[in-house]
C-alpha positions in Angstrom: 162.6 172.7 88.2 160.8 169.8 89.8 157.7 170.9 87.9 159.5 170.4 84.6 160.8 167.0 85.7 157.3 165.9 86.6 155.8 167.2 83.4 158.5 165.4 81.4 157.8 162.2 83.3 154.0 162.5 82.6 154.6 163.3 79.0 156.9 160.3 78.6 154.4 158.0 80.3 151.5 159.2 78.2 153.5 158.8 75.0 154.4 155.2 76.0 150.7 154.4 76.8 149.7 155.9 73.5 152.1 153.7 71.6 150.9 150.6 73.4 147.3 151.6 72.7 148.2 152.0 69.0 149.6 148.4 69.1 146.4 147.1 70.8 144.1 148.6 68.2 146.2 147.9 65.1 148.6 144.9 65.4 147.1 143.0 68.2 143.9 141.9 66.4 146.0 140.7 63.5 148.5 138.7 65.6 145.8 137.2 67.8 145.7 136.2 71.4 149.3 135.1 72.1 149.9 136.2 75.7 150.2 133.5 78.3 149.4 135.8 81.2 146.4 137.6 82.6 146.3 140.6 82.3 147.9 140.6 78.8 151.4 142.0 78.4 150.2 145.2 76.8 147.7 145.8 79.6 150.4 145.0 82.2 152.7 147.5 80.5 150.1 150.2 80.8 149.3 149.4 84.4 153.0 149.3 85.3 153.8 152.7 83.7 150.8 154.3 85.5 151.8 152.7 88.8 155.6 152.9 88.8 156.3 155.7 86.3 157.7 155.6 82.8 161.2 154.3 83.5 160.5 151.6 86.1 157.2 150.7 84.5 158.8 150.3 81.1 161.5 148.1 82.6 158.8 145.9 84.3 156.8 145.8 81.1 159.9 144.7 79.1 160.7 142.0 81.6 157.1 140.8 81.4 157.3 140.6 77.6 160.6 138.7 77.8 158.9 136.2 80.2 156.0 135.6 77.8 157.3 132.5 76.1 156.5 128.8 76.0 159.3 128.0 78.5 157.9 130.2 81.3 154.9 129.4 83.5 151.7 131.4 82.7 148.8 132.6 84.8 147.7 135.6 86.8 150.5 138.1 87.2 149.4 141.6 88.2 151.9 144.6 88.1 
């Protein structure tokens, strides 16, 4: 049973990473360099999903995207 749970987690993580990669190669060049942080929000999202798993990583990535606005400080922010 644990094997199925781990396989499901891995599949979900790879699906999320695939969707972010699709964004990076299709929409990101059109929108341009908008991120206030280094690494960019999409790279942060991928790193967080790989480091913390799909659920916690996605929540951390979403929080990072919410903080990426003119009213928040910018700079180096690793996952």
